[in-house]
N, C-alpha and C positions, 0 to 999 in steps of 0.2 A: 500455441506456446511451444517453444523448443525444449523438449525433454531430453534427458540423458540417453534414453533408448533411441530416439530419433537421430541425435548427433552421432551415436555409435554406428547406427546402420548407415547413415550417410557417409561416414568416414570409411567404413569397410567397402562400400560400393565404389566410392571415389578412388580408393587405393587399388581396388581390384580391376578398375577399368583399363589401365595400361597393361596390367598383367594378362588380362583376357585378350586384349587386342594383339599382344605379342605372340600368342599361341594360335591365333586364327590363321589358317593356311592361305586363304584367299585374300588378296589385297582389297578387292572390291567389298568383300564381306567385312573386313576390318574397318574400312572407311565408313560403310553404312552403320556398323556397330558403334563406332566412336561418335558419329553424328547423332544417332538416336539417343544414346546414353547421355551425351552431353546436353541434349535438349531436355530430357526427362529430369536430370539432376538439377537443372536450373529452375524447375517449377516448384511451386509451394505444395508439398505433400499434404499439408493440413487442409487446404482448400479442396484438393482432389478427393480426400477421404470424406470430407463433409458433403460434397456433391454426391458421392457414391452412397453414403448412408442415407442422405435425404431422398435420393431416387428409390432406394429399396424401401424406405419407410412409407413413401407415398403410395406404394402398391399394396400395402397392407390395409386391411379393412379397419376403419376407425382409428388409424394412427395419424399422428401429425409430425411434421418436420419442424423441430424447434430452431434449427439453424437458420432457416429462411422462412420467416413467418408469412410472407406474402408471395403471390405467384410471380410478381415482377422480379423480386430478388432471386427466386428459384430459376426462372428462365434466363435471367442475366448470368447466373453461374453456368448454366448449360451452354449459353452462347460462348462464354469464355472457353469452355471445354471443346466445343466444336471448332473454334478458331485455333486452339492449340493442336488439335488432331489434324486440321487442314495444313497448318504450317509444318508440322512434323512430317506429314506425307510428302509435301513439296520438297522439303529439305533432303529426305532420304532418296527420293527419286532423282533430284538434281545431283547429289553427291555421287550416287551410283552410276548414273549415265555419263557424267563428265569424266569420272575416273576411268570408266570402262572404254569409252569411245574416243577420248582425247589422248589416249596413251599410244597411239600409233606412231607418232613422230615426236621426237624431242623438240624440234624447232617449232612445230605448230603448237605444242603444249606450252612452251615458254612464251611464245608470242601471245597466246590466249590469256595466260596469267598476267602478262604485262598490261594487256587491255583492261582486264578486271582491276588491276592495280590503279590505273588511271580513273576508272569509275569510282573506286573507293576514295580517291583523293577528292573528286568532285562531291561525293556524298558527305565527306567530312567537312568540307567548306560550307556546304548548304546547311547542314545540321548546326554548325557553329554559328552561322549568321542567324538562323531561325531561333536559336537559344538566346542570342544576344538581344533579339527584338522583344523577348519576354521580360527583360529586366528594365529597371527604371533608368539606369545609366548604361550606355553601350561602352564596353571596355572599362567600365567603372569611371569614365571621365565625361562623356558627352550625354546630354539629356536625350532620352529616347523620344522621338516625335510621335511614335505610335502609342506611347503610354499616357494615360490621362494625367493632366497637370494638377487637377483638383477634383473634388467630388461635389462641387456646388451645383453644376449643371448636370442633372441626373440623366437626361437624354443623351448628352455628349459622352458621358461616362459609359453608359450602356452600349452606345454605338462603338466606341473604341475597344471596349472589353470584348464585344462580339467579334471584332476584327482580329484581336489578339488570340481569341479562342480558335478561329479558323486557321490562323498561322500555326498555333499549337497542334491542331489536328493533323495538319500536313506534316509537321515534325514527328508526331507520334507514328504516323504511317511509315515514314522513311526510316525511323529508328527501330520500330518493332517488326516490320514486315520486310522492308527492302534491304536494309543494311545486313542483317544476319544471313539472308540468303545469298547476297553477293559475296560475303566473307566465306561462306561455306563453299561457294564456287572457286574462290581463290585458293582455299586449302585443298580442295579436291583435285585441282589441276597441278598441284606441286609434284615435282619428280621424286622428292624424297619418300613419298608413300609407296613407291614401287620397290623399295628396299626396306619393307616394313619390319622385318624380323631383326630389329635393333632396339636396344633398351632406350636409347636417347630419342629415337623417332617415336616410339610408343608413348613415352612420357610427355614429350613436347606436344605431339598432336592431340593426345587425349586432353591435355590442358587447354590447347587452342580451340578445339571443337566445343568445349564446355564454356569457355570465356566468351565465345561468340554470342551465346544466349544469356549467360549469367550477368555479364557486365558489358553490354554492347558498345557503349560510348568509348570506354577505355580500350576494348578490343579493336575497335575501328581505328583509333589513333595508333595503336601498336602495329597493326597490319599495314597502315599507310607508311609508317616509319621504316618498317622492314622492306616494303616494296620500293620505296624511294631510294634507300641505301643500296639495294640490289641493282637498281637501274643505273645509278651514278658511279658505283664503285667498280673496280676491276674484278673480273671473274676469277683471277688467280690469287686474290687476297685471302687472308686467313678467315675473314668473316664469311665469305662465300664458299670457300673450299672445305673448311673443317666443320662448319656448323650447318645443320639442316634448318629448314624454316621453323619447325616447332621449337627448337632450342633458341633460335634468334628471337622468336616472339616471347619466349620465357625470359630471356635476358633483358629485352627491351621493357617488358612489364616490370621487372625488378628495378631497373634504372628509373622508369617513370615514377614508380611508387616512392623511391628514395628521394628523387628530385622534388616531388610535390611536398614530401615531409620536410625537406631542407628549406624550401622557400617558405613554407608555413611557419617553421620555427624561427627563421630569420625575421619574418614579419612580426611574430609574437615578441621576440626579444626587443625589436625596435619600438613596438607599442608599449612595452613595460618601461623602457627607458624614457620615452617621451611623456608617458602618463605620470611617472614619478617626478618628472621635472616641471610639467605644466599644471597638473592637478594640485590644488592647494591642500586637499585632504590627504594626499599621498606624499606631499613634499615634507621631507624630514631634514634634520641638520646634516646628516651624512649623505644626502642625495647628490649634492654637487660633487663631493669627493668621489662617490661611487661612479658617477657618470664620467668624470675625468679618467678614473682608473679603467673603466670599460673602453674609453677611446684609446688610451695608451696601450692596453693589453688586448686590443681588438683581434690580433691573430690567435691569441689563446682562447678568447670567447668563440671565435669561429671554429677552432678545433673542438671545443666542447659541443658546439652545435652539430658538427660533422659526426662526432662519436655518438651523440644522441640519435642522429638520423640513421647511422649504420646499424645500431642496436635496436632501432625502432622503439626507443624509450622516450618518455615525456621529458621535456625541458623544464626544470624546476627552478623558479625564482625563490631564493631563500627568504622566507618570511615576507614575501611580496616585494622584497627589495630587488634592485637591478643587479643581483649577484646570482649567476646562473650555474646550476649543477645538473648532472645527468641523473634523472630519476630512475627508479626501479622499473624494469620492463614489466608491463602488465597488459592484459587483453585490451584491444581497441574498443570493443563493445561488450556489454554484459546483458544477459537476459534477466529481467526482474521475475518476481514470483507471479503467481496467478493474479488475475485482475481482481482488485478489491481487497487484497490481503493487507496492504499498507494504507488503505484509504482512511481518511479522517472525515467522519460524517459531521456536517455542520449545516447552518442555515443556507449556505450557497450550494449545497449538493444538488438540489432540484434544478437550479439554473444550469449547472454543468451537465447534468443528465440530459436536459433538453438541447444543450448546445452540441453534444457529441455528433448526432447525425449530420447537421449542417457543416460542422468542422471537418468531418470525414469526407463529405462530398467536395468541399473546397480544396482540401489537401489532394484528393485524387485528381481534380482538374488541374491544379497547379503543378503537380508532379508530372502528369502526362504532357502538359504544355511546355515544361522545362523552366517554369518560373522560379523554382527553388534551386536551379543550377544542377550540378552533377551530384546525384544521390550516392553517398558513400556511407557504408555501415560505420557507426560511431560518430556521425555528424550530429550536431545539436542546433536546434532552432528555437528562438524565443518569439512567442506570439502575444500580442497585447490588444485588448479592447477596453478602452476607458481605464478602469482600475483593476481589470482582470488580467492575470498573467499566467501563461501556460508555457511549459518547457517540453519540447518535442525532440525525441531522440530516435534516430534511424537505427533499427536493430538488424534488419536483414533485407537485402534486395535481390531480386532475381528477374526472371522473364515475366513481365506484366504484373508483378506484385512487389509490394514493399511493406514490411512489418515495422510499425512504429510504437513507441511508448510515450504516452502523454501524461505529464504530471502538472497539477494545478497548484499554484501558490496563492495563499490567502494571507491577509493581514493578521498579525498576532493580536491577542487581546490585551497585551501589556501596553 
């Protein structure tokens, strides 16, 4: 659970990272420091503390570890820790060696960074294709031939599911192990790091080295965009002359976030308009007039959507009508209280208690394979099994972990 103390500590450490890197005299030390701290900040501190407490408790005589009741869960957590330690060691070694020994010639460093940029483009294409194979419809249009058409033939279903899981395992390896290390190499080879004692360089690269691990898919897209623009643009243009790579990545990240919000809100506005026109339950006497007015004043509606996107505020349909206003800015996601504080105990409680382990395992497999798409904090998913309905909300994502909140909806007695 994300407590106020944890959030305060994470904020202080995150804000202190660029300040500390600014005062480190050695550029190699600064690069290694930003790489290591960015990796550590992308991990889940709750899991690390639980593993540590469990390890200490198991060495005490007659004590038990309540966090991991079985040996399999305990060793699974320790395997995750060993994997993180190995990846951290490789990242630190790679960043330090590349920055130290690739700095002899400006030409060789630029050419090596260009080669790494091409590798990142290939990785982005492969990961995008592998993620599309996990969905029912490729590009949202074509039926996926690898996805089972029905569940009548159990053997065919299991065979296709096993193939999709193998594809998902390849995607997980490329996304979790290969892509971050390649992006660290791209950043370590950048010439801007040799003039590290600059506020813009410290802020931009501290953010870049953390995003590599915190949000690998978005960081990969941003790095590919920056690398492609640098290849095709003139070296004397403002983008390449006045901005270092860290600030370019920061600006591309902001533009990517606002563009995604804009497209999502346009889709939402169109959905509300079509639903109010086609759905009988939502069709009112003023619906036709409002739809005509929206078509006439389309530029004004577009301006409202743009303002909502710039402010990162919700787009509010007034009383569910196709009349759109800019909502009050609010947090994208919110942490609920402790587990069970708002629970309603009923006859279905036992069913959901028995369902939780299987649901967790299925969600872990789907998230690792990419079946749920891009995991973004604040996203919501609805799950249904017969007459059971659950609401899943993504609370926090990082390197190899994702915190979710699951709410169950039951029928009213009325």
